[in-house]
C-alpha positions in Angstrom: -35.1 -22.5 -15.7 -32.6 -21.9 -12.9 -31.1 -18.6 -11.7 -28.1 -19.0 -14.0 -30.2 -19.3 -17.1 -32.3 -16.4 -16.1 -29.2 -14.4 -15.5 -28.1 -15.1 -19.0 -31.5 -14.1 -20.4 -31.5 -10.7 -18.7 -35.2 -10.9 -17.8 -36.2 -9.1 -14.6 -39.7 -10.6 -14.7 -38.3 -14.2 -14.9 -35.8 -13.3 -12.1 -38.6 -12.3 -9.8 -40.7 -15.4 -10.7 -37.8 -17.8 -10.0 -37.1 -16.2 -6.7 -40.8 -16.6 -5.7 -40.3 -20.3 -6.4 -37.5 -20.4 -3.8 -34.4 -20.2 -5.9 -31.2 -19.1 -4.3 -30.0 -15.9 -5.9 -26.4 -16.7 -4.9 -26.3 -20.3 -6.2 -23.0 -21.3 -7.8 -22.9 -22.9 -11.2 -20.6 -25.7 -12.4 -17.8 -23.2 -13.0 -18.0 -21.9 -9.4 -19.4 -18.5 -10.4 -22.9 -17.2 -9.8 -25.8 -15.4 -11.4 -24.3 -11.9 -10.9 -21.2 -13.0 -12.7 -23.2 -14.1 -15.7 -25.1 -10.8 -15.7 -21.8 -9.1 -15.9 -20.6 -11.3 -18.7 -23.8 -10.8 -20.7 -23.9 -7.1 -20.0 -27.3 -7.2 -18.3 -26.7 -4.2 -16.0 -30.4 -3.6 -15.4 -31.0 -7.1 -14.1 -27.7 -6.9 -12.2 -28.8 -3.9 -10.2 -32.3 -5.4 -9.6 -30.9 -8.7 -8.5 -28.8 -7.1 -5.8 -31.9 -5.4 -4.4 -33.7 -8.7 -4.3 -31.1 -10.8 -2.5 -28.1 -11.4 -4.8 -25.0 -10.5 -2.8 -22.1 -9.1 -4.9 -19.7 -10.0 -2.1 -20.7 -13.7 -2.3 -17.5 -15.6 -3.1 -16.9 -17.8 -6.1 -15.6 -21.3 -5.6 -12.1 -19.9 -6.5 -10.9 -16.6 -4.9 -12.9 -13.5 -6.0 -16.4 -12.3 -6.6 -18.3 -10.2 -9.1 -17.1 -6.9 -7.5 -13.4 -7.8 -8.3 -14.5 -8.7 -11.8 -16.3 -5.5 -12.4 -13.4 -3.4 -11.0 -10.6 -5.2 -12.8 -12.5 -5.0 -16.1 -13.4 -1.4 -15.5 -17.1 -2.0 -16.1 -18.2 1.5 -15.2 -22.0 0.9 -15.5 -21.8 -2.1 -13.2 -19.6 -0.3 -10.7 -22.2 2.5 -10.7 -24.9 -0.2 -10.1 -22.9 -1.5 -7.1 -22.6 2.0 -5.7 -26.4 2.6 -6.2 -27.2 -0.6 -4.3 -24.5 -0.3 -1.6 -27.0 -0.1 1.3 -28.1 -3.6 0.3 -24.7 -5.3 0.6 -22.7 -3.2 3.1 -23.6 -5.5 5.9 -22.9 -8.7 3.9 -21.3 -11.6 5.9 -19.0 -11.9 2.9 -17.6 -8.3 2.9 -14.1 -9.7 3.5 -14.0 -11.9 0.5 -10.5 -12.1 -1.1 -9.1 -12.3 -4.6 -6.3 -14.6 -5.6 -3.7 -12.1 -4.3 -5.5 -11.9 -0.9 -6.9 -8.4 -1.5 -10.2 -7.4 0.0 -12.8 -5.1 -1.6 -11.1 -2.2 0.2 -7.7 -3.1 -1.1 -8.9 -3.5 -4.7 -10.8 -0.3 -4.9 -7.6 1.5 -3.9 -5.2 -0.6 -6.0 -7.4 -0.2 -9.1 -8.1 3.5 -8.5 -11.8 2.8 -8.4 -12.4 6.3 -6.9 -16.2 6.3 -6.8 -16.3 2.9 -5.2 -13.7 3.9 -2.6 -15.7 7.0 -1.8 -18.7 4.8 -1.1 -17.1 2.1 1.0 -14.3 3.8 2.9 -16.7 5.1 5.7 -17.4 1.4 6.4 -13.7 0.7 7.4 -13.3 -0.2 11.0 -10.4 -1.5 13.0 -11.3 -5.0 11.8 -10.8 -4.0 8.1 -7.6 -2.1 9.0 -5.8 -5.3 10.1 -6.7 -7.4 7.1 -3.6 -8.2 4.9 -3.1 -9.4 1.4 -0.6 -12.0 0.3 2.2 -9.4 0.5 1.2 -8.8 4.1 0.0 -5.3 3.3 -3.0 -3.7 4.9 -5.1 -1.0 3.2 -2.8 1.6 4.8 0.4 0.0 3.5 -1.1 -0.3 0.0 -2.1 3.3 0.1 1.5 4.2 0.8 2.8 2.0 -2.0 0.3 3.6 -4.4 1.2 7.1 -3.3 -2.3 7.9 -2.3 -1.7 11.1 -0.2 -5.3 11.9 0.8 -6.1 8.3 1.8 -2.8 8.1 3.8 -3.7 11.3 5.7 -7.2 10.1 6.3 -6.2 6.7 7.6 -3.5 8.1 9.9 -5.9 10.5 11.4 -8.7 8.0 11.8 -6.6 4.9 12.9 -3.4 6.3 14.5 -2.4 2.8 15.6 -1.6 1.8 12.0 1.9 3.4 12.3 3.0 0.0 13.8 1.9 -2.0 10.7 4.5 -3.9 8.7 4.3 -6.1 5.7 5.6 -9.7 5.2 9.2 -8.3 4.8 8.9 -6.3 8.0 8.7 -3.0 6.2 6.6 -0.3 7.7 5.1 2.6 5.9 8.2 4.7 6.1 10.3 1.9 4.7 7.9 1.4 1.8 7.8 5.1 0.9 11.5 5.5 1.2 12.4 2.6 -1.1 10.1 4.1 -3.8 11.4 7.6 -3.3 7.9 8.9 -2.4 9.3 12.0 -0.8 5.8 13.6 -0.2 4.6 10.5 1.5 7.8 10.4 3.6 7.2 14.0 4.6 3.6 13.2 5.8 4.8 10.1 7.7 7.7 12.1 9.3 5.3 14.9 10.3 3.2 12.3 12.1 6.2 11.9 14.4 5.4 8.3 15.4 7.7 6.5 13.0 11.1 5.5 14.4 13.8 6.6 12.0 16.1 3.7 12.9 13.7 0.9 12.8 14.8 -1.9 10.5 13.0 -4.3 8.2 13.6 -8.1 8.2 16.8 -7.7 6.2 18.3 -5.1 8.6 17.6 -2.0 6.5 16.6 1.3 7.8 14.4 3.7 5.8 17.5 5.7 4.9 19.3 2.7 3.6 16.3 1.7 1.5 16.1 5.2 0.0 19.8 4.9 -0.9 19.2 1.5 -2.5 16.6 3.1 -4.7 18.8 6.1 -5.6 16.0 8.1 -3.9 17.7 11.5 -3.5 14.5 13.3 -2.4 13.4 10.8 0.2 17.0 10.5 1.4 17.1 14.2 2.1 13.7 14.1 3.9 15.1 11.4 6.2 18.5 13.0 6.8 17.1 16.3 7.8 14.5 14.6 10.0 17.3 13.2 12.0 18.1 9.8 10.5 21.5 8.3 11.3 23.5 8.5 8.0 26.1 6.1 9.2 24.2 2.8 8.6 24.7 -0.7 7.3 22.0 -2.7 5.6 21.5 -6.2 4.4 24.6 -8.3 3.7 26.4 -5.9 6.1 27.0 -3.4 3.4 27.5 0.3 4.3 25.3 3.0 2.8 28.3 4.6 1.1 29.6 1.3 -0.3 26.1 0.7 -1.7 26.0 4.1 -3.3 29.4 3.7 -4.8 28.8 0.2 -6.1 25.6 1.2 -7.8 27.1 4.4 -9.2 24.4 6.5 -7.5 26.5 9.6 -7.7 23.8 12.2 -6.9 22.8 10.3 -3.8 26.4 9.9 -2.7 27.1 13.6 -3.2 23.9 14.5 -1.2 25.0 12.2 1.6 28.5 13.7 1.7 27.2 17.2 1.6 24.9 16.5 4.5 27.6 14.9 6.6 30.1 17.7 5.9 27.5 20.3 6.8 26.7 18.6 10.1 30.4 17.9 10.8 31.1 21.6 10.9 28.7 22.0 13.8 31.2 20.0 15.9 30.1 18.5 19.2 26.5 19.8 18.6 26.0 17.0 16.0 24.5 14.0 17.9 26.1 11.4 15.6 29.6 12.8 15.8 31.1 9.7 17.4 29.4 7.5 14.9 30.6 9.7 12.1 34.2 9.5 13.1 34.1 5.7 13.5 32.3 5.3 10.2 34.7 7.5 8.3 37.7 5.7 9.7 36.2 2.3 8.8 34.5 3.0 5.4 36.7 5.9 4.1 33.9 7.5 2.1 35.7 10.8 1.7 38.7 11.7 -0.4 41.6 13.3 1.5 40.8 16.7 0.0 37.2 16.4 1.1 38.3 15.6 4.7 40.6 18.6 4.6 37.9 20.9 3.3 35.6 19.7 6.1 38.3 20.2 8.7 38.0 16.5 9.7 41.6 15.3 9.0 42.7 15.9 12.6 39.8 13.8 13.9 40.3 10.9 11.5 
């Protein structure tokens, strides 16, 4: 018998005997999977846990992207995830800890993306600067995926532990504030803005600011967070489209009203408003207000 056959049988005794004979517990079969994979398929959780304590590495990659940890998490195999947690000290220093799935996700990405809370609680203390720079196929780090998944506690923890991550961007040049804004994740936006290190006017690869992205998603709540944090409301985005033309084209009436209300409120402050010159130039060019709205805001003389 070889390790694959023993894995299928589920016998702990035979497993120990074959290892004594020099068998490799991480040997790949003709399909490119390994013994732990077969234990998962055959539901041999007892042997699975024992095998890890005797040299089988759950991080060991298949011939194609992935490993048994990705399988257990994606299939929500609770008993096997519990076995992985129980044996974590045996595999935390594995040379294969950064194995990827077909989307380029690491173990740390997948535990977050699949909401495998117990696994995340076990492995997140292992995260170092090395793990924080690892990206998946979308160019997203653990931090950027935490933002996309609206994982407030994880975001706060990572920002506090790894402050340099504020500079991270994905494959489209989107930083955390861009990603939160275009999904209207106003609570995440609030946390990122409180951090104070995100530049409000930074643009993604398409020329969009966080405010423009919030407008493109009809994200009233995130738009308000950004406006009152000091974002310039007089912006253009990709294809050189203005924010108000975008809102009008998409019939995002609530967002357009919120934008107008904010601008009018700030306009009344006169020279105190830091974007007053930009406002006048923008209103002249884009004409977002009706004549009666300009009159009410006492802006007709300026325009």
